[in-house]
C-alpha positions as CSV (number, residue, x, y, z in Angstrom):
1,X,-70.4,154.9,-112.4
2,X,-73.7,155.4,-114.1
3,X,-75.7,152.6,-115.7
4,X,-74.1,151.3,-118.8
5,X,-75.2,149.5,-122.0
6,X,-73.9,146.0,-122.5
7,X,-70.4,146.2,-124.1
8,X,-69.9,145.0,-127.6
9,X,-68.2,141.7,-128.2
10,X,-66.6,139.9,-131.2
11,X,-64.2,137.3,-132.2
12,X,-60.6,138.2,-131.6
13,X,-59.5,136.4,-134.7
14,X,-61.6,138.8,-136.9
15,X,-59.2,141.6,-136.0
16,X,-56.6,139.9,-138.3
17,X,-58.9,140.1,-141.3
18,X,-58.2,143.0,-143.7
19,X,-60.8,145.7,-143.8
20,X,-62.4,146.4,-147.2
21,X,-60.0,148.0,-149.6
22,X,-56.9,147.2,-147.6
23,X,-55.1,145.8,-150.6
24,X,-52.4,143.1,-150.7
25,X,-50.7,142.0,-147.4
26,X,-47.2,143.2,-146.8
27,X,-46.3,141.9,-143.3
28,X,-47.1,141.7,-139.7
29,X,-45.2,141.8,-136.4
30,X,-46.9,140.6,-133.2
31,X,-46.0,140.3,-129.5
32,X,-47.1,137.8,-126.9
33,X,-46.1,136.3,-123.6
34,X,-47.4,132.7,-123.8
35,X,-47.5,131.4,-127.4
36,X,-49.3,128.7,-129.5
37,X,-47.6,128.6,-132.9
38,X,-50.4,126.6,-134.4
39,X,-53.0,129.3,-133.6
40,X,-50.8,132.0,-135.1
41,X,-49.9,130.0,-138.2
42,X,-53.3,128.5,-139.0
43,X,-55.7,131.1,-137.7
44,X,-54.1,134.6,-137.4
45,X,-51.9,134.4,-140.5
46,X,-54.5,132.6,-142.5
47,X,-56.9,135.5,-141.9
48,X,-54.3,138.2,-142.5
49,X,-53.3,136.6,-145.8
50,X,-56.9,135.8,-146.7
51,X,-56.2,132.1,-147.1
52,X,-59.5,130.4,-147.8
53,X,-58.5,126.8,-147.5
54,X,-59.3,125.1,-144.2
55,X,-56.3,123.7,-142.4
56,X,-58.2,120.7,-141.0
57,X,-60.3,119.8,-144.0
58,X,-58.1,121.0,-146.9
59,X,-54.7,120.3,-145.5
60,X,-52.9,120.1,-148.9
61,X,-54.5,123.2,-150.3
62,X,-53.8,125.1,-147.1
63,X,-50.2,124.0,-146.9
64,X,-49.4,125.1,-150.5
65,X,-51.4,128.3,-150.3
66,X,-49.8,129.3,-147.1
67,X,-46.3,128.5,-148.3
68,X,-46.8,130.4,-151.5
69,X,-48.2,133.5,-149.9
70,X,-45.8,133.7,-147.0
71,X,-42.8,133.8,-149.3
72,X,-43.4,137.4,-150.3
73,X,-44.7,138.7,-146.9
74,X,-42.9,139.3,-143.6
75,X,-44.3,137.7,-140.5
76,X,-42.7,137.6,-137.0
77,X,-43.6,137.2,-133.4
78,X,-41.7,138.7,-130.4
79,X,-42.1,136.3,-127.5
80,X,-40.9,136.2,-124.0
81,X,-37.7,134.1,-124.0
82,X,-39.2,131.5,-121.7
83,X,-41.8,130.7,-124.3
84,X,-39.9,131.2,-127.5
85,X,-38.4,127.7,-128.3
86,X,-41.6,126.0,-129.4
87,X,-41.8,124.5,-132.8
88,X,-42.8,126.9,-135.6
89,X,-42.7,127.3,-139.4
90,X,-39.4,128.6,-140.8
91,X,-41.5,130.8,-143.1
92,X,-42.0,133.2,-140.2
93,X,-39.7,134.4,-137.4
94,X,-39.8,133.9,-133.7
95,X,-37.7,136.4,-131.8
96,X,-37.1,135.8,-128.1
97,X,-37.2,138.9,-125.8
98,X,-35.1,138.7,-122.7
99,X,-35.8,141.3,-119.9
100,X,-33.7,141.1,-116.8
101,X,-36.1,140.9,-113.8
102,X,-39.1,141.1,-116.1
103,X,-41.2,139.6,-118.9
104,X,-42.1,140.4,-122.5
105,X,-45.8,140.7,-121.5
106,X,-47.1,143.0,-124.3
107,X,-49.8,141.9,-126.7
108,X,-49.5,144.4,-129.6
109,X,-49.6,143.6,-133.3
110,X,-48.9,145.8,-136.4
111,X,-50.5,144.5,-139.6
112,X,-49.6,146.1,-142.9
113,X,-51.5,146.0,-146.2
114,X,-50.8,148.2,-149.2
115,X,-53.6,150.6,-148.3
116,X,-54.1,150.0,-144.6
117,X,-52.0,149.6,-141.5
118,X,-53.7,148.3,-138.4
119,X,-52.5,148.3,-134.7
120,X,-54.1,145.8,-132.4
121,X,-53.6,146.3,-128.7
122,X,-55.1,143.5,-126.6
123,X,-54.9,141.6,-123.3
124,X,-55.0,138.3,-125.1
125,X,-51.9,136.1,-125.7
126,X,-51.5,134.3,-129.0
127,X,-53.0,131.2,-127.5
128,X,-56.2,129.2,-127.8
129,X,-57.5,130.4,-124.4
130,X,-56.6,134.0,-125.3
131,X,-58.3,134.0,-128.6
132,X,-61.2,131.6,-128.0
133,X,-62.3,131.1,-124.4
134,X,-61.1,133.9,-122.0
135,X,-62.7,137.2,-121.2
136,X,-60.4,139.5,-123.1
137,X,-60.3,143.1,-124.3
138,X,-58.8,144.6,-127.5
139,X,-58.7,147.8,-129.4
140,X,-57.6,148.7,-132.9
141,X,-56.2,151.8,-134.7
142,X,-56.5,151.8,-138.5
143,X,-54.6,154.0,-140.8
144,X,-55.2,154.6,-144.5
145,X,-53.6,156.9,-147.1
146,X,-56.6,159.2,-146.7
147,X,-56.6,159.4,-142.9
148,X,-55.0,157.9,-139.8
149,X,-53.5,158.5,-136.4
150,X,-49.9,158.5,-137.4
151,X,-48.8,159.6,-133.9
152,X,-50.2,156.3,-132.5
153,X,-48.4,154.4,-135.2
154,X,-45.2,156.1,-134.4
155,X,-45.6,155.2,-130.7
156,X,-46.3,151.5,-131.7
157,X,-43.2,151.4,-134.0
158,X,-41.0,153.0,-131.3
159,X,-42.2,150.4,-128.7
160,X,-41.5,147.5,-131.1
161,X,-38.1,148.8,-132.1
162,X,-37.2,148.9,-128.4
163,X,-38.4,145.3,-128.0
164,X,-36.3,144.2,-130.9
165,X,-33.2,145.5,-129.2
166,X,-33.9,143.2,-126.3
167,X,-33.6,140.1,-128.4
168,X,-30.4,138.2,-127.4
169,X,-27.7,138.9,-129.9
170,X,-29.6,141.8,-131.6
171,X,-26.4,143.9,-131.7
172,X,-25.0,141.4,-134.2
173,X,-28.1,141.8,-136.5
174,X,-29.0,138.2,-137.1
175,X,-31.3,137.7,-140.1
176,X,-34.5,137.5,-138.0
177,X,-33.7,140.8,-136.2
178,X,-32.7,142.4,-139.5
179,X,-36.0,141.4,-141.1
180,X,-38.0,142.8,-138.1
181,X,-36.3,146.1,-138.2
182,X,-36.6,146.3,-142.0
183,X,-40.4,145.6,-141.7
184,X,-40.8,148.4,-139.1
185,X,-38.8,150.8,-141.3
186,X,-40.9,149.9,-144.3
187,X,-44.1,150.6,-142.4
188,X,-42.7,153.9,-141.3
189,X,-41.6,154.9,-144.8
190,X,-44.8,153.8,-146.5
191,X,-47.1,155.7,-144.1
192,X,-45.0,158.8,-143.8
193,X,-47.0,160.7,-146.5
194,X,-50.4,159.4,-145.4
195,X,-52.7,162.1,-144.2
196,X,-52.8,162.6,-140.4
197,X,-56.1,163.0,-138.6
198,X,-56.4,166.4,-136.9
199,X,-55.5,166.1,-133.2
200,X,-58.8,167.0,-131.7
201,X,-62.4,165.8,-131.5
202,X,-64.3,164.2,-128.7
203,X,-62.0,161.1,-128.4
204,X,-58.2,160.9,-128.6
205,X,-56.1,157.8,-128.5
206,X,-52.5,157.0,-127.9
207,X,-50.3,154.0,-127.1
208,X,-48.9,154.0,-123.6
209,X,-46.3,151.4,-122.6
210,X,-44.2,150.1,-119.8
211,X,-40.5,149.4,-120.6
212,X,-37.3,148.8,-118.6
213,X,-34.4,151.0,-119.5
214,X,-33.4,150.4,-123.1
215,X,-30.2,151.9,-124.4
216,X,-30.1,155.6,-123.5
217,X,-33.8,155.7,-122.7
218,X,-34.9,155.4,-119.1
219,X,-37.7,153.2,-117.8
220,X,-41.2,154.0,-118.9
221,X,-44.5,153.6,-117.0
222,X,-47.9,153.0,-118.6
223,X,-49.6,154.4,-115.5
224,X,-47.5,157.6,-115.5
225,X,-48.0,158.1,-119.3
226,X,-51.8,157.6,-119.0
227,X,-52.2,160.1,-116.1
228,X,-50.0,162.7,-117.9
229,X,-52.1,162.3,-121.0
230,X,-55.3,162.8,-118.9
231,X,-53.9,165.9,-117.3
232,X,-53.4,167.4,-120.7
233,X,-57.2,167.2,-121.2
234,X,-58.4,168.7,-117.9
235,X,-56.5,167.9,-114.8
236,X,-55.8,164.9,-112.6
237,X,-58.5,162.2,-112.3
238,X,-60.5,162.1,-109.1
239,X,-61.9,158.6,-109.7
240,X,-60.2,155.4,-110.8
241,X,-61.5,151.9,-111.6
242,X,-59.1,149.0,-112.1
243,X,-60.0,145.5,-113.4
244,X,-57.2,143.0,-113.3
245,X,-57.0,139.2,-113.1
246,X,-53.7,139.3,-111.2
247,X,-52.2,141.4,-108.4
248,X,-48.9,141.6,-106.5
249,X,-48.7,140.5,-102.9
250,X,-49.6,143.0,-100.2
251,X,-46.4,145.0,-100.4
252,X,-46.4,145.3,-104.1
253,X,-50.2,146.0,-104.3
254,X,-49.8,148.7,-101.7
255,X,-47.0,150.3,-103.6
256,X,-48.8,150.5,-107.0
257,X,-52.1,151.6,-105.3
258,X,-50.3,154.4,-103.4
259,X,-48.6,155.5,-106.7
260,X,-52.0,155.8,-108.3
261,X,-53.5,157.7,-105.4
262,X,-50.6,160.2,-105.5
263,X,-51.3,160.8,-109.2
264,X,-55.0,161.6,-108.6
265,X,-56.5,165.0,-107.9
266,X,-55.7,166.7,-104.6
267,X,-58.0,168.6,-102.4
268,X,-60.9,166.2,-103.0
269,X,-61.9,162.8,-101.9
270,X,-60.4,160.2,-104.2
271,X,-62.6,157.3,-105.3
272,X,-61.1,154.0,-106.2
273,X,-62.9,150.8,-107.4
274,X,-61.1,147.5,-107.8
275,X,-62.7,144.6,-109.7
276,X,-60.9,141.5,-108.6
277,X,-61.3,137.7,-109.2
278,X,-63.3,135.8,-106.7
279,X,-63.2,132.1,-105.7
280,X,-66.7,130.7,-105.6
281,X,-67.9,130.1,-102.0
282,X,-69.5,126.9,-100.9
283,X,-72.7,128.6,-100.1
284,X,-74.3,131.9,-100.9
285,X,-74.3,132.9,-97.2
286,X,-70.5,132.5,-96.9
287,X,-68.3,135.5,-97.0
288,X,-66.9,136.4,-100.4
289,X,-63.5,134.9,-101.2
290,X,-61.4,137.4,-103.1
291,X,-58.3,136.4,-105.0
292,X,-56.5,139.7,-104.3
293,X,-54.4,141.3,-101.5
294,X,-56.3,143.2,-98.8
295,X,-53.9,146.1,-99.1
296,X,-56.1,147.2,-102.1
297,X,-58.7,148.0,-99.5
298,X,-56.5,149.5,-96.8
299,X,-53.9,151.6,-98.7
300,X,-56.2,154.3,-100.2
301,X,-57.4,155.2,-96.7
302,X,-54.0,156.8,-96.1
303,X,-54.6,159.1,-99.2
304,X,-58.1,160.4,-98.5
305,X,-59.5,157.6,-100.7
306,X,-62.8,155.7,-100.6
307,X,-62.6,152.2,-101.9
308,X,-65.3,150.0,-103.5
309,X,-64.6,146.3,-104.3
310,X,-66.3,144.4,-107.1
311,X,-65.9,140.8,-108.4
312,X,-65.2,140.1,-112.0
313,X,-67.7,138.0,-114.0
314,X,-67.0,134.3,-114.4
315,X,-69.6,133.4,-117.1
316,X,-70.7,134.8,-120.3
317,X,-74.4,135.5,-121.1
318,X,-75.0,131.8,-121.9
319,X,-73.6,130.7,-118.5
320,X,-70.4,129.3,-120.0
321,X,-67.4,129.6,-117.7
322,X,-64.9,132.0,-119.2
323,X,-61.8,133.0,-117.1
324,X,-61.3,136.7,-116.8
325,X,-58.1,137.8,-118.4
326,X,-58.8,141.4,-119.5
327,X,-56.8,144.3,-118.0
328,X,-58.5,147.7,-117.8
329,X,-58.1,151.0,-116.0
330,X,-60.7,153.8,-116.1
331,X,-59.8,157.3,-115.0
332,X,-62.5,160.0,-114.6
333,X,-62.5,163.7,-114.0
334,X,-65.1,166.4,-114.5
335,X,-63.8,167.1,-118.0
336,X,-63.1,163.6,-119.4
337,X,-63.3,159.9,-119.0
338,X,-60.3,157.8,-120.0
339,X,-60.0,154.1,-120.6
340,X,-56.7,152.2,-120.7
341,X,-56.8,148.6,-122.1
342,X,-54.1,146.2,-122.9
343,X,-51.6,143.9,-121.3
344,X,-50.8,145.7,-118.0
345,X,-52.1,143.9,-114.9
346,X,-52.5,146.1,-111.8
347,X,-49.0,145.2,-110.6
348,X,-45.8,147.1,-110.1
349,X,-44.1,145.4,-113.1
350,X,-47.2,145.8,-115.3
351,X,-47.8,149.5,-114.5
352,X,-44.1,150.4,-114.4
353,X,-43.9,151.3,-110.7
354,X,-40.5,150.5,-109.2
355,X,-37.2,149.3,-110.6
356,X,-38.3,146.0,-112.2
357,X,-40.6,146.4,-115.2
358,X,-42.2,144.2,-117.8
359,X,-42.7,145.2,-121.4
360,X,-46.3,146.2,-121.7
361,X,-48.4,147.9,-124.3
362,X,-51.8,149.6,-123.8
363,X,-54.3,151.7,-125.7
364,X,-55.5,154.8,-123.9
365,X,-58.7,156.5,-125.1
366,X,-59.8,159.8,-123.7
367,X,-63.4,161.0,-124.2
368,X,-64.3,164.6,-123.4
369,X,-67.4,165.2,-121.3
370,X,-69.6,167.3,-123.7
371,X,-73.2,168.3,-123.3
372,X,-75.3,165.8,-125.2
373,X,-72.2,163.9,-126.2
374,X,-72.4,160.1,-126.4
375,X,-68.6,159.3,-126.4
376,X,-68.2,158.9,-122.7
377,X,-71.1,156.5,-122.5
378,X,-69.8,154.4,-125.3
379,X,-66.4,154.3,-123.8
380,X,-67.6,153.3,-120.3
381,X,-69.9,150.7,-121.8
382,X,-66.8,148.5,-122.2
383,X,-66.4,148.1,-118.5
384,X,-67.5,144.7,-117.1
385,X,-70.7,144.2,-115.3
386,X,-69.2,143.6,-111.9
387,X,-70.9,142.4,-108.7
388,X,-70.0,144.7,-105.8
389,X,-69.1,143.4,-102.3
390,X,-71.3,145.0,-99.6
391,X,-68.8,144.6,-96.8
392,X,-65.2,144.1,-98.0
393,X,-63.8,144.1,-94.5
394,X,-65.6,140.8,-93.8
395,X,-64.5,139.2,-97.0
396,X,-61.9,136.5,-97.1
397,X,-58.9,138.0,-98.8
398,X,-56.9,135.1,-100.3
399,X,-54.2,137.1,-101.9
400,X,-53.1,136.6,-105.6
401,X,-54.0,133.1,-106.9
402,X,-51.2,132.1,-109.3
403,X,-52.9,128.8,-110.2
404,X,-55.8,130.7,-111.9
405,X,-53.7,133.0,-114.0
406,X,-52.8,131.7,-117.5
407,X,-49.7,133.8,-117.7
408,X,-48.4,132.8,-114.3
409,X,-48.5,129.1,-114.9
410,X,-45.1,127.4,-114.6
411,X,-43.1,128.6,-117.5
412,X,-40.7,126.5,-119.4
413,X,-37.1,126.7,-118.3
414,X,-35.4,129.2,-120.6
415,X,-32.1,128.4,-122.4
416,X,-29.0,129.8,-120.7
417,X,-28.4,133.5,-121.7
418,X,-25.2,132.4,-123.4
419,X,-27.1,131.0,-126.4
420,X,-27.9,134.1,-128.3
421,X,-29.4,132.8,-131.6
422,X,-29.6,129.9,-134.0
423,X,-30.0,130.3,-137.8
424,X,-30.6,127.7,-140.4
425,X,-28.9,128.3,-143.7
426,X,-30.8,126.5,-146.5
427,X,-29.6,125.9,-150.1
428,X,-26.5,124.0,-151.3
429,X,-24.3,124.5,-148.3
430,X,-26.7,123.7,-145.6
431,X,-25.7,124.4,-142.0
432,X,-26.9,125.6,-138.6
433,X,-25.2,128.7,-137.2
434,X,-25.1,129.2,-133.4
435,X,-24.1,132.5,-131.8
436,X,-22.8,132.3,-128.3
437,X,-21.8,134.5,-125.4
438,X,-19.0,132.7,-123.6
439,X,-19.5,134.5,-120.3
440,X,-23.1,133.3,-119.9
441,X,-22.7,129.7,-120.9
442,X,-22.9,126.8,-118.4
443,X,-19.9,124.6,-117.8
444,X,-21.2,121.6,-119.8
445,X,-23.9,121.6,-122.5
446,X,-25.0,120.0,-125.7
447,X,-27.2,121.1,-128.6
448,X,-29.4,118.5,-130.3
449,X,-31.4,118.7,-133.5
450,X,-34.9,117.2,-132.9
451,X,-36.5,114.9,-135.4
452,X,-37.3,111.2,-135.5
453,X,-34.0,110.6,-133.9
454,X,-32.2,113.4,-131.9
455,X,-28.9,114.4,-133.7
456,X,-26.1,116.0,-131.8
457,X,-25.0,119.2,-133.4
458,X,-22.3,120.5,-131.0
459,X,-21.1,120.2,-127.4
460,X,-19.2,122.3,-124.9
461,X,-16.2,120.0,-125.3
462,X,-16.1,120.6,-129.0
463,X,-16.5,124.3,-128.5
464,X,-13.6,124.5,-126.1
465,X,-11.4,122.4,-128.5
466,X,-12.2,124.9,-131.3
467,X,-11.0,127.8,-129.2
468,X,-14.4,129.0,-127.8
469,X,-15.5,130.9,-131.0
470,X,-18.5,133.2,-130.7
471,X,-20.0,131.7,-133.9
472,X,-20.3,127.9,-134.6
473,X,-21.2,126.5,-138.0
474,X,-22.6,123.0,-137.9
475,X,-23.0,121.2,-141.2
476,X,-26.5,119.8,-142.0
477,X,-26.8,117.0,-144.5
478,X,-30.5,116.5,-144.8
479,X,-32.4,118.6,-147.4
480,X,-35.2,119.1,-144.7
481,X,-34.3,121.6,-142.0
482,X,-34.3,120.6,-138.3
483,X,-37.7,120.6,-136.6
484,X,-36.4,122.1,-133.4
485,X,-33.1,122.6,-131.5
486,X,-32.8,121.3,-127.9
487,X,-30.2,122.5,-125.4
488,X,-29.2,120.2,-122.5
489,X,-27.2,121.3,-119.5
490,X,-26.8,119.8,-116.0
491,X,-30.2,118.2,-115.4
492,X,-32.1,120.8,-117.5
493,X,-33.2,121.1,-121.1
494,X,-34.9,123.8,-123.1
495,X,-35.7,124.5,-126.8
496,X,-33.7,127.1,-128.6
497,X,-35.6,129.2,-131.2
498,X,-34.5,128.5,-134.8
499,X,-35.0,130.9,-137.7
500,X,-33.9,130.7,-141.3
501,X,-31.4,132.9,-143.1
502,X,-33.4,133.0,-146.3
503,X,-36.8,131.4,-146.5
504,X,-36.7,131.4,-150.3
505,X,-34.0,128.7,-150.2
506,X,-36.1,126.3,-148.2
507,X,-37.0,123.1,-150.0
508,X,-40.5,123.0,-151.5
509,X,-43.1,120.7,-149.9
510,X,-42.9,117.2,-151.3
511,X,-46.5,117.4,-152.5
512,X,-45.4,120.1,-155.0
513,X,-43.7,117.4,-157.1
514,X,-47.2,116.2,-158.2
515,X,-47.9,119.6,-159.9
516,X,-47.6,119.6,-163.6
517,X,-46.7,122.6,-165.8
518,X,-50.3,123.0,-166.8
519,X,-51.4,122.9,-163.1
520,X,-48.8,125.5,-162.1
521,X,-49.6,127.7,-165.1
522,X,-53.3,127.7,-164.2
523,X,-52.6,128.7,-160.6
524,X,-50.2,131.5,-161.6
525,X,-52.7,132.8,-164.2
526,X,-55.7,132.5,-161.9
527,X,-57.6,135.6,-160.8
528,X,-58.4,133.7,-157.6
529,X,-55.3,131.6,-156.6
530,X,-57.0,130.3,-153.5
531,X,-59.7,128.6,-155.6
532,X,-57.1,127.3,-158.0
533,X,-55.1,125.8,-155.2
534,X,-58.2,124.1,-153.7
535,X,-59.3,122.8,-157.1
536,X,-55.9,121.3,-157.7
537,X,-55.7,119.8,-154.2
538,X,-59.1,118.1,-154.6
539,X,-57.8,116.4,-157.7
540,X,-54.8,115.0,-155.8
541,X,-57.0,113.8,-152.9
542,X,-60.2,112.5,-154.6
543,X,-63.0,111.3,-152.5
544,X,-63.8,107.6,-152.5
545,X,-67.4,108.2,-151.7
546,X,-68.6,109.0,-155.2
547,X,-66.9,107.9,-158.5
548,X,-68.2,109.9,-161.4
549,X,-67.1,107.4,-164.0
550,X,-68.7,104.4,-162.2
551,X,-71.9,106.2,-161.6
552,X,-72.2,107.7,-165.1
553,X,-75.2,106.5,-167.1
554,X,-73.0,106.4,-170.3
555,X,-70.0,104.1,-170.3
556,X,-66.8,105.9,-171.2
557,X,-65.9,103.8,-174.3
558,X,-69.4,104.3,-175.8
559,X,-69.5,108.1,-175.3
560,X,-68.7,109.7,-178.7
561,X,-68.0,113.1,-177.1
562,X,-65.3,111.5,-175.0
563,X,-63.9,109.5,-177.8
564,X,-63.6,112.6,-180.0
565,X,-62.9,115.4,-177.4
566,X,-62.1,118.6,-179.3
567,X,-60.3,120.0,-176.2
568,X,-57.5,117.5,-176.8
569,X,-56.7,118.6,-180.4
570,X,-53.5,120.6,-181.1
571,X,-55.3,123.7,-182.1
572,X,-57.4,123.9,-179.0
573,X,-54.4,123.2,-176.7
574,X,-52.5,126.0,-178.3
575,X,-55.4,128.5,-178.1
576,X,-56.0,127.5,-174.5
577,X,-52.4,127.9,-173.4
578,X,-52.2,131.2,-175.2
579,X,-55.2,132.5,-173.2
580,X,-53.7,131.3,-170.0
581,X,-50.3,132.8,-170.8
582,X,-51.9,136.1,-171.6
583,X,-53.5,136.1,-168.1
584,X,-50.2,135.1,-166.6
585,X,-48.6,138.2,-168.2
586,X,-51.4,140.4,-166.7
587,X,-50.7,139.0,-163.2
588,X,-47.0,139.6,-163.6
589,X,-47.7,143.2,-164.6
590,X,-49.6,143.9,-161.4
591,X,-47.8,146.3,-158.9
592,X,-45.5,144.5,-156.5
593,X,-44.8,146.1,-153.1
594,X,-41.1,145.2,-152.5
595,X,-38.0,143.4,-153.7
596,X,-38.8,140.3,-151.6
597,X,-42.3,140.0,-153.0
598,X,-40.9,140.4,-156.6
599,X,-38.2,137.7,-156.0
600,X,-40.9,135.4,-154.6
601,X,-43.2,136.0,-157.6
602,X,-40.3,135.0,-159.9
603,X,-38.5,132.3,-157.9
604,X,-41.0,131.1,-155.3
605,X,-42.5,127.7,-154.8
606,X,-45.2,128.4,-157.4
607,X,-43.4,131.0,-159.5
608,X,-42.0,131.7,-162.9
609,X,-38.7,129.8,-162.4
610,X,-40.3,126.5,-161.2
611,X,-42.9,126.8,-164.0
612,X,-40.1,127.1,-166.6
613,X,-38.4,124.0,-165.2
614,X,-41.6,122.0,-165.6
615,X,-42.0,123.2,-169.2
616,X,-38.4,122.1,-169.9
617,X,-39.1,118.7,-168.4
618,X,-42.1,118.3,-170.7
619,X,-39.8,119.1,-173.7
620,X,-37.2,116.6,-172.5
621,X,-39.8,113.9,-172.0
622,X,-40.8,114.2,-175.7
623,X,-37.5,112.5,-176.7
624,X,-36.9,114.5,-179.8
625,X,-40.5,114.9,-180.8
626,X,-41.2,117.9,-178.7
627,X,-42.2,120.6,-181.3
628,X,-45.3,121.5,-179.4
629,X,-43.4,121.6,-176.1
630,X,-40.7,123.8,-177.7
631,X,-43.3,126.1,-179.1
632,X,-44.9,126.4,-175.7
633,X,-41.5,127.3,-174.2
634,X,-41.0,129.9,-176.9
635,X,-44.4,131.4,-176.3
636,X,-43.7,131.4,-172.6
637,X,-40.5,133.4,-173.1
638,X,-42.2,135.8,-175.5
639,X,-45.0,136.5,-172.9
640,X,-42.3,137.2,-170.3
641,X,-40.5,139.6,-172.6
642,X,-43.8,141.5,-173.2
643,X,-44.4,142.1,-169.5
644,X,-45.1,145.8,-169.0
645,X,-45.1,146.6,-165.3
646,X,-47.9,148.8,-164.0
647,X,-46.9,151.3,-161.4
648,X,-49.0,152.2,-158.4
649,X,-48.5,154.6,-155.4
650,X,-45.9,153.2,-152.9
651,X,-45.3,150.1,-155.1
652,X,-41.9,149.1,-156.3
653,X,-40.8,151.7,-159.0
654,X,-40.8,150.6,-162.6
655,X,-37.0,151.1,-162.9
656,X,-36.4,148.8,-160.0
657,X,-38.8,146.2,-161.3
658,X,-37.3,146.3,-164.8
659,X,-33.8,146.0,-163.4
660,X,-34.6,142.8,-161.5
661,X,-37.0,141.3,-164.0
662,X,-34.9,141.8,-167.2
663,X,-31.9,140.4,-165.5
664,X,-34.0,137.4,-164.3
665,X,-35.4,136.9,-167.8
666,X,-32.0,136.9,-169.5
667,X,-30.6,134.4,-167.0
668,X,-33.8,132.2,-167.3
669,X,-33.6,132.2,-171.1
670,X,-30.0,131.2,-171.1
671,X,-30.6,128.4,-168.6
672,X,-33.5,127.1,-170.6
673,X,-31.5,127.2,-173.8
674,X,-28.7,125.2,-172.2
675,X,-31.2,122.5,-171.1
676,X,-33.0,122.1,-174.4
677,X,-30.0,122.4,-176.8
678,X,-29.1,118.7,-176.6
679,X,-32.7,117.7,-177.5
680,X,-33.1,120.0,-180.5
681,X,-31.9,117.4,-183.0
682,X,-35.4,116.4,-184.1
683,X,-36.7,119.9,-184.6
684,X,-37.1,121.5,-188.0
685,X,-34.6,124.2,-189.1
686,X,-37.3,126.9,-189.1
687,X,-38.3,126.0,-185.5
688,X,-34.6,126.0,-184.4
689,X,-34.1,129.4,-186.0
690,X,-37.3,130.7,-184.3
691,X,-36.2,129.4,-180.9
692,X,-32.8,131.0,-181.3
693,X,-34.3,134.4,-182.1
694,X,-36.6,134.2,-179.1
695,X,-33.7,133.3,-176.7
696,X,-31.5,136.1,-178.1
697,X,-34.3,138.7,-177.7
698,X,-34.8,137.7,-174.1
699,X,-31.1,137.9,-173.3
700,X,-30.6,141.4,-174.8
């Protein structure tokens, strides 16, 4: 390969930030093998939702801002079933993927905003090493209403839909599976009328993936799809470069290498280069120690192939040790140069060679070799700066080293296949619903709810006594949901993923009780809710380093402006609330992008319904002297009645908005009226009549 410029680098987490003009977030669905819920929750989602509060320094503001924003947005992660039982927020879903004789190993994410959809294809798991310390590779495909590669999006959606069908119990459509399929359908529908980029130009991209047989579809191979796409641009490749942190043993490595050789051009010498991990030798004079099978060197010789061996870098430019975790395949011909990046190691399961396959997703970019064209050079600049082994025959071939591969570390024991799903039902009739497959259950087992003290939910003995039903409903007394579910059988135990039936019914954080009606009104009316949340949180957690009152030069009692503060007069209070209510109406009139988002805007943690309840509580606390509080309630209902929804492209239609909103307003006015009626005795006749007219207008 010719001399290359240094490849570009950047923070993986920045890929989750919306590009300029992306609009409001709608949802995201990601995939991973190993999984760190904290990273996904506090870093990936925070950037996707543009949460500005810092989880470590502004924990209260971050908690409330995240809870309020997630209510109207879908978020889910498809995880290999061996890694899926770890603790996570019930505001987003964890869907375990079970592949017989394989893994859910793909790292692809679809992020959707109102005016942009982004596909991220990466080698990095959703873990701290993957996103912060490893050598990783990632590529993105962005689509907007004006232009986008809709074919690549269709390929990504097709892949994710296939993965969802591999979730245990998916045929019964549990809530988490239904939400994932609905999200993919919404992305598909929203982008259907977006303009498609012309299929041409110097670079073309597509998603290629490996999958085992799913439904009526046969197995699919990333390697085969990549080579077929290359042949469509100018024949089979005569040169191949592979960089992988992990390989099969000799037999498997020989098989996948032979398959690659057979797919390359015939009638010419095939050139193969393998960049492999190396174990540092004790001295520079010692023979290189290669963490790969020697069949990589010997197999191509049977297929008229020349082989070059390189070692992957261990340090970044600042000499910091960074384990290599990227997976890359470069294919070259006279007419093009093609780069495949993503999750596929150079293994049989990763490339889709043989009967046992993982689920893998890769981004293939093909650049035409044009005179004076720069695209090939830019594409190949991504390749790592490898050190080449002068005499590979004399090297010490150690074979694949599992201990140095993050993804091959000892995985947690998965729950038995008979435990299909667990769903928490919040609300008044709280319960945990377990779906079981009797044929795959162990003889004896017990399900525990984890918390301060483990609580037994159900056992095999109780299940048999009940007649071995496929669905078990376990009553749950606490208002707070279980933290995790633990399954014990024989001498083993493993966590069972738990998702919620309806996140809008989850109890609000206890800290929300400290929020007054004025506080909530200011947040709902704010043009920058993040700043409003942070300002309120700072008031709840004041610093003890500096006290403004104690350090003031003027004592409070002697300050005439504080003794006669005009802001506390009735007239100023009324005017101030009127301005805030007007801004609240403007925010309610903004386009909303789905029924779930509208319901959350109305009934969410910081929504219209909880605000109304706080205003009612203010009126009740006045003990018959609440004329001002009753007028505020009346103004509040009048403002809601005047809401005139503003329609935007692809937003919820006005007819759908009005149907939901008017019904909500009528019910809300009736509920408020019932709560205040018993305290209207001290109000004047004119005020009572005015209140009655307002309520009647809202209910008609």
